[in-house]
N, C-alpha and C positions, 0 to 999 in steps of 0.2 A: 507094410505090404502094399504093392501097387494094385490099383483097380484093374480088373480084367480088360477094361476098354482103354486103358492108358498105355500109350506107346512110349517105350523108353528111348530117350534121345541118345544118340551116339556120343561117346566121350570125345571131347575136343582134343586135338593133337597139339603138342608144343612143337613149334618149329623155330629154328634159328634163322634170322634175317639180317643181312648186312646192309647198312644204310650209309649214306655219305655223311661223314662227320669230320670236322676240322681236327688237326693233329692235337691241339691243346685241350680238346674235350676229354681226352683220356680213353675214349671209346675205340678200342683196337680190334675187337672181335664182333661177334654177332649178338643181336638182341633177341630175346624170346618173345614170341607172339603166339596166339591161339588160332588154329584153323579147324573148321568143322570136319575136315578129312585130310589125310596125308597129302603132301605136295611133293612132287619130285624136286630133288636138289637142282638148282639152276633156274627154277621158275622165277619169273618176274612178278612182283606183287606191289600193291600200294598199301602202306601201313601208316598208322598214326605215329607221329613223333612230336611230342610237345603239343603245340596248337596246330601243327601242320599235318598234312597227309603227304608222304613222300614215296618215291619209288625205291624198292629194295630188291635184293636177290636172295632167294632161299639158299642156304649154305649147308654144307656137310654131306658126307657120303650117303646118309639116310636121314632125311629131314625129319622123319617122325620117330627116330630112334629113342627119343626121350619119353615116348608114350604120352598118355593122357595127363593133362595138367592137374595137379592136386590142389584142392581149395586152400589148404593150409600154407601153401608156398606163396600165397599172395596173389592178388588179381593180375592177370595178364591181359593186355589189349588184344582184341581180335584183328586179324588181317582184314583190311577194308575191301580189297579187290585183288583178284588173280587174273593175270594176262593169259587166259586159256588159249587165245588165238595164236600165241607165239610159242614155238618149241622151246623147251628149257635150254639154258646155256650149257654146253657140253662139259663133261667132267674135266677134259683136258684144258678148257678155257679157265675153269675155276682153279686148277692146279697152277696154271701160268700166272694168274692174278695173285694167288696166294704166295707163290715164290717171289714175284716182283715186290709185293707188299713187305714181305719179310726181309728180303735182301736190301731193298732201298729204304727200309725203316719208316714205312708209312702204314697207316691203319688199313685194315682189310677193306672196310667200307669205302674209304676215300679212293683207293686204287680201283676197286670194282666199279664204282659208279662213275669215276672220272673217265673211264675208257668206253663208256656207253655213249651213244649219240645224245647230245643235250636235248634235242627235240623229243626223244623217247622218254626222257625223265619227266617231261611236262604233260604227257598224255595220260588219259584214263583208258580203261578197257574199250569203251564204246568208240572213242576217238581213234584208237589203234585199229579196231576192226574196220572202220571206214577207210583208213589209210591202206590197209591190206587189200581191201576190195578194189580200191582205185589202182593200186599197184598191180594186182592180178589182171585187171582189165587192160592197163597200159602195156603190160608184158605180152598179153595175147596179141594186141595190135602190132607191137614191135616184132614179135615172132613171125607174124604173117608177112609183114613188109620185108623182113630179113630173108625169109624163105623165097619171096619173089625175086629179090635182088640176087640171092645166091644162085637161084636157078638160071638166071640170065647172064651171070658173070662167070667166067672161067676161074678155076682155082689159081691163086697167086703163084707165080713162078718162084721157086725157091732159089736163092743165090747158090752158086757152086761153093762148096766148102773148101777152105784151104786145108792143107795137110795137118796143120796144128789144130784147127777147129775139129776136124774129123777125129784126130787122136784124142782130144779132150772129151768129145762125146762118147767115143768108144770106151774110154776109161770110166766115165760116169755110168755107162750102162753096166759095166762089170762090178762097180764098187757097191758095197752095202750102203744103206742110208747113213749118211754122216755129214759133217761140215766139211766143205770143200772150198779152198781158196783158189779162185780162177785169177791167176796173176798174169795179166796181159797188157802189153803196151797200148797206149791210146791208138785207136784205129786198128786194133788187132782182130776185131770182130767178136768181142765178148757178148754183145747183145744178141748176135745170131746164135751163139751157144745157148744163151738163156731161152731163146724162142724155140730152138729145136728140142731142148730138154723139156720145156713146157708142153710142146706138142705131144711128146711121149706120155706125159702125165695126163693130159686132157683126153687122149685116146684111150687111156685106161679108166676113164670115168671119174678122175679126181680133179680137185681144184688147185689153182696156183695163186700164191701171194708173191707179188713183185714189188719190192720197196725201193724208193729213190729218196735221196736226202732232202731235196727241195721241191717246192711246188712248181717252180718254173721249168723243171725237167719232166714233169708228169705229162703235159699235153703231147709233146713230141713222141714220148714212149707209147702213150695211149694210141696215137695215130698209127704207129708202126705195129702195135699189137693187134689193133682192130683190122688192119689190112691183112695181116698174116692169118688171123683166126676169124675170118668172116663167118657170120652165122653163130658165133659163140657170144655169150653174154659177158661183157667186160664192164667193170665199174671202177670208179676212182674214189678214193677216200683221202681227203686232205682238208686243211682249214680254209682253203679258198672256195669251198662249196657252200651253198646256202644251207641252213639247218635242215630244210625239207629235202634237199638233194642228198645230204649226208645220211639222213635217216633212211631214205629210199634205197640207197646203195648198200647200206649196212644190212637192211632187212633182206635184200636179195642174197647177200653173202651168207648171212646166218641161216637162211632157209634153204641153202644149197642151190639156189637158182642162178647165182653168178659163177661163171667158170673161172674168170681171172679177176683178181683184185689188184689194182695198182694204187699204191699209197705212200705217204710219208711215214714218219716214225710211229704215229699212233695206230697205224694199220696193223702193227704187229699183234695187237690185241683183238683183231677181227675174228669172231667165231666162224669157223669153216668146218662143216661136218665131214667134208670129203677131202681134206687137205692132203696134197701129194707132193708139193714142192714149195720151198721158200727161196726167193732170190733177194739178195741185199746188194744192190748196185752201188758202186763207190763206197764200199763198206768203211773206208777210213774217214769219211766225212764227219766233222764234229756236229753237224746238224742232227745226227741220230741220237745225240744226248740231250734230253730235256733239261732246260736250264732253270726252271722254277717249279714250285710244287713238288710233285713226285719226280725226283731227278733220275729217271731211268735211262738206260742205254738200250735203244731199240735193236741195235745190232746184237748185243749180248743176249737179249731176250729172244731174238730170232734163233740164235744157236741153241739156247735152252729149249725153246719150243720144238725145234727140229728133233732134238734128242728125246723129248717128252712124247712126241707123237710118232716117232719112228720114220721121219721123212728127211730127205736130203736138204741141206741148206747150202746154196751157192753164194759165196762171198766174192764179189768181183771188184778188182781194183788194179790200177797200174802202179799205185804207191800204197800198198797195204799199211794199215796201222801197225805199229811195232808189236802190239799185243797179238794181232792176228798172224803176223809174220813169225813171231816166236812160237806160236802154236802150230804153225805149218812147217817149221824147221824140224828135221829128224833129230833124235837124241844124240846122234853122232856129231851133229853140228851145233849142239848146245840148246836145242829147242825141246819142246814137249812131244812133237809128233802127233798131236791130237787131231789135226786137220790133214786131209789129203791136199797136196799142192799140185795144181795143173798149170803149166807155164805156156804162155803164148807170146813169145818175145817179138814176133815179126808182124808188121802191118799187112792187112789184106791188100792184095794187088802187087805186093813186092816192093812198094815204096818204103824208104827209110824214114827215120825220125829227122826233124830239122837239125841242121848243124848249129851247135851252140857257140856263140861268139861272146866273149867277155870284153866289155869296153872299160878300160882302166881309167877312172875319172881322175886319179892322181896325176895323170899325164896331160890333163886338159890345161889350156893356157890360164895363167893366174889372172883373176879379175880384180879391179880396183876395190878397195875396202868398202864394205857395205852394199856392193852391187850383187843382186841375186843372180845366180847362174841360170842359164837357159834351161828349159825343161828337158831338152834332148841335145845330145852332141851334134855338131855339124855333120859328122859322118852318118849318124843315124837318120837325121832329117833328109839327107841326100838319098839314103836307101829307101825311105818312105816315098819320096817323090818319084824315084825310079820305078817302084812297084805300081804306083798310081798311073804312071804313063803307060805301063804295059797292060793296064786293065786288071791288075791283081789287087788284092786287098791286104791290109795290115791291121794287126790288133796291138794296141798299146795298153798295157796293164798297169794300173795304179790303184791299189786297194785302199783308196781313201776318197769318199765322196765329198761334195760341197766344193766351194770355190777355193777356200783356204782354211786351214785348221784353226786360225786365230787372227784377229785384228790387233794391231799394235800401235801405240803412240811412241814415236821416237823421242819426243821431248821429255815426257815424265815416266815412261815405261809402262803405262796402263795397257792391260791386255783384256780381251773379251772373255773373261771368266763367267761361268754360270753362277748366279747367286744361290742356287739350290744344290749344286753338286761341286765336288772337287775336280772339275774338268773345265776345259775351254768350250766356249760356244763357237760353232763353226760358222764361217761367213758363207752365205748362199747369195750369190750376186743376182741370180735370175729374179728373185723376189725381194732383194735388198733386206735380208733378214739375218740375224744372228740366232742360231738354233742349237740347242743342246741335244746331242744325239743319245743322251742317257735318260733325261727326264722329259724331253720334248718342249721345254720352255723356249719361247721364241719372242723376239722383239725386233722392231725395225732398226736398221743400222743408224747409229747416232750421226748427226751432221758434224759433230766435233767431239773431241775427247771429253768424256764425262768428268774427268778429273781436272784437266788443265785448260780445256777449251781449244787446244790445237786442232785445226781443221784438216791437218794432213795426217790422218791415220791410215795405215797401210796394211794390206794383207801379208801375212807371213806364212811361207810354206805353200803347198799346192795340193789341190784336190782335183777330181776328174772334171769338174765344171771349168776350172781355170785352165787345166791342161787342154781341154777341147778348144777353148778360146785361143790359147797360145799357138796350138797346132794349126788352127784355121788361118791365123795371121802369118805363120811361117810357111805354110803350104797353100798359097792362094788358089792354085789350080786343082787342089784335091778336095773332095767332098768328105768332111769330117763329121762323124756321128758319135753318139754317146749312149751307153747303156749302164745304168746304175739304179739304185733303189729310188732316187729322186725322180727320174724320168719314166719309171715304170710303175708308179704307185697306183695309177688308175687302171681300172679293169680293161683288159685288151691292149694296154700300151706296150707290154713286153712282146706280145705276139706281133704287133705292128712293127716294132723296131727290128725284131729278128727277121721278119719278112722282107723289110727294106734291105737288110744286109744280104740275105740270100738272093735277092733280085739284082744285086750288084749296084745298088744305088748309093752305097757308102764305099769310099776308098780307104779311109783310115777310121777304125772303130776304137774309141776310147772306152775302157770299161773296168769295172771292179771284178772281184772273184766271181760275180754272177755269170760272166761270159767265159770264164776260164775252164769250165768243165761241162762235159755232156753234149755240147753243141757241135753239129757237123757242118762247119763252114768250108765249102769246097773251094772257094777262091782265095783264101788267106794263104800267103806264102811267107809272111814275116810277122813274128810276134816279138814285141819289145817290152821288157820289164824296166820301169823307170826308176823306182826307188825301193829296191828289195832288201837293202842292207839292215834295216831296223830290226828285223827278226833274228839276225845273227847273234845278237848280244842281249836278247830279252831274258828276263828272269824266269819266265815260264819254261819248264823243262821240256815241254812239247813244242816249243816255238820252231825249232829247226825242222822237226818232223812235218809240221804243217806247211812251212815255207817250201820245203823240197816238193811236197805234194802239189802245192799251188803252182809252182814254176813248171814242174813237169806236165801237169794238166794243161797249163797255158800253152806250153810248147806243142802239145798235142793238137791244138787247134790249127796248126799250120801243116801244109803238105798232105792233107787228107785225100786229095785227088792225086792219083799216081802220075798224071801228066806234069804236075808242078812240084812233086816231092823232091826232085834232085836239086832244085834251086831254093828250097825253103830253109828259113833260118830262124833261130831264136837269139835275140840280142839282149844282153843284160848289162845295164849300166851299174858299175859297182866301184867302191873304193877299196874293196878287199878281194881282188880276183883270185888270190891263192887260197882262199878259204876252202876247207875240205868239202863243204856243201856244194859250192860251185864246181869244184873239180870233179865231184861225183856226177853232177848234172851234165857236164860236158860230155861224158862218156855214157850217160844214161845208166849208170851202174848203181841201181837201187840196192842190190845185195851188199855192195861195199859200204854204201851210206848206212844201211840198216845195221850192219855188223859193227860199225864204229859207234853208232848211237846206242846199241845194246850193250856194248862194252862200257860206255860211260854210265848207262843206267845201272848196270850191275855193280860198278864200283861205288856208285852213290846210293845204292839201295832203293832205287825207284822202280815203278812198274815197267815191265812185267815181273820184276824180281821181288816186288813187295806189293802189298795192298794198302791203299790210302783211303781215308775219309776226311772230310772237313766238317767241323762243327761251326756253323755260321750263326751270327747273332746280329740283330739290327736294333738300334736304340735311339732314343731322343738325343742322346749324347754319346760320344765315343767312350766316355768313362762308364756309362751304363751298359753298353754292349760288352766292353772288356771285363767289367765286374762280373757279369753273368758267366762269361767264359772261364774266368779265373775260379769262380765258385764251382763251376762244372768240373774243372780239373781236380780241385780239392775234394769234391764229394766222391770221386771214384778212384782216386790215386791209390788207395790202400789195396784194391783188388784188380788193378789194371795190369796184371801179369800178361806178358806176351804182346803188349802193345806199347808204343812210345807216344806220349802226349807232349806236343811242342807248345811253347808259350803262345798266348793270344797276341795277334798283331792286327793292325788295320788292313782291310782289303786293298788291292792295288788302286781301285777308285774308291776312296774312303767314304765319301758322302754322295748320295743320289737322292734327289727330291727331298732334301732336308732330313734325310734319315742317315744316321751314322752306321757304318758296317764294320764288323771285325770277324776274325775267324781264327781257329786253331786247327792244326793238322794232327791227325791220328794215323800212326803208321804201324804196320805189322808185317813180318816176313811171311806170315801164313794167313790166307784169307779166312779159314774157319775161326782162327783166334780173334780176328778183327770182328767177325760177325757175332761171335759169342759175347764179346765185350760190348758192342753196340746194343745188342738185345738186352743185356743186363743194365746198361747205363740209361736207356730210354726212360723208364719210369722214374729214375732218380732225377734226371734232367727235367722231366715234365713237372714234377713237384717243385723243383728249384725255380723253374720259369715262373710259376704262379707267385712265388715269393718276390721275384725280381720285377714283376710288372709294375709294382707300385713305385719302383725307383727308376723307371724309364725304359725298361726292355719292351720292345715292340713285338718282335717275333724271333724265332730261332728255327733251325732246321739242320738235318744231317745230310751231307752230300757224299754218297758212296761212289768210289771210283771217279773223282772229280776230273774234269778236263784240264783244269789249270789250278795252280796253287799260289 
């Protein structure tokens, strides 16, 4: 019996908390902790984990549903701290994370904590409260300054809509919330449709998420959005931000204070309490697929999120992915009809797409044996010189950086291989280095062949650095510039290079795929693709799809000003001018190209007519990696109904950083069957991996819907 003066302590609540844990730990769900009072699901907490205190998320529809903890069930650790100053993460966010974790075969805690800002995971409650106070103060100052600017500046004049833009917006206004493919040629004004639709959503008091595939496309879109929505709070989320900037912007989004969020693939997980629209620009771009860790597709998750939260998702592209195109084709044309398709085939201003010219290299004059052909044909060089004399600009596309792919000794056959990877080291002349683009290993160029001492070692092949040098020599009157990952690696370098092009300080721009999409170059009238044939015969079943998209996007950089559209051209140097890909490109007939590709995919049982996953393994030796994969097949083959398991093989680049890599493909005609199989197989493979670590297995992972096989 209690003393009358004794106050009975309330029973502690058992709550489930997800924490970040590696895949091999076997921790896939929530851990139980004690809280003195119920906590809303989605609350951020700090909890003890081993000897550390880590950030976690309270999970479940009702975090206190399990009631008070019973003593006989064993001692549970108490929650160390609750982030009371922050609103709980919404139920829709938790559903999105749970779906992503299940679909892409990752632990719930890994997925949930991975998508939160790294800085947030390092703070305690006191530090977070200080950050929030500073943020509120800064926002009040920004609001006052914005109000002053807005009061003195007139509203931005909206460009007049083309008939096809007006039609697209009218159909969007009438359609229920759904996924919409905005299929428009480059220069057709897709961005204006995004902005007008965003304006509708903002005026209704909702938030907008606009996604782009790459960081270098974010600043120009940010400037355009800021100009259009003066007075609105616009934030960016991408890996180019400092941890403090990323946390600040994320907090504004989560607290409902940001109106528009612009971001790359990780932004699909941004908690937005008033979400009203998701835009996925250049939806076909492979950058939307994460290539390590949790290998998720941000585009596919955006579609799922739109359906989950009942908001429209705008998927924009001139060359949609075949999966998206298939979903936008009506059933009568062999598709699923799940997406609404809006077409915008004409460029704004009435200008047409550049005329495509195919230069047949087989008709070029024969060269003496051993002599390297020039980078561009004489005809193309003359065309570049002519454009420069007229004050127009040209873009020369070569999707390979560095000076040359390899150095070669003609005496003994030595080549500049990487000692740590099954790949060549690329010759970079600007700093006289041989650099591996896979592991980063770099050395100074040797003065002589390391094997035989021959001092006449020569570059073989051509990268953008060498092409820039050769064009400068061939066109002495033209100003030649270059944009690739090597010249834009320092902060602000890309913006400076682009500004130089826009200012007319470059006549001929050499670039990789970085400059082939998203940029509005008004003076370019000629685009040339130097070496596009390699993708025509690649083993990757998506190679042709990517190449068509790259070339069409590159062509779209020319003739964007109506005054020069009639004389703009796309030149392609090729040994295979009759190839169906080039023939479709000549007429800009994406539907014909897609129809042929889909026919090939259907006959081969490839996506979108089947679902794929890869089981990847890395080991100290190739034998160790393949032994795990073979054991993985044997362990599940008895109940692998509905899926096909293919033999293990080395990956296309077999060794990277002294780690051997192998993979096996898993195929199923039905996505649910594949998911059921993977869910059942995961615990089996997890146990198997523990046994194989002693024999040289380093790590393993499942890649669902892989980009390449």
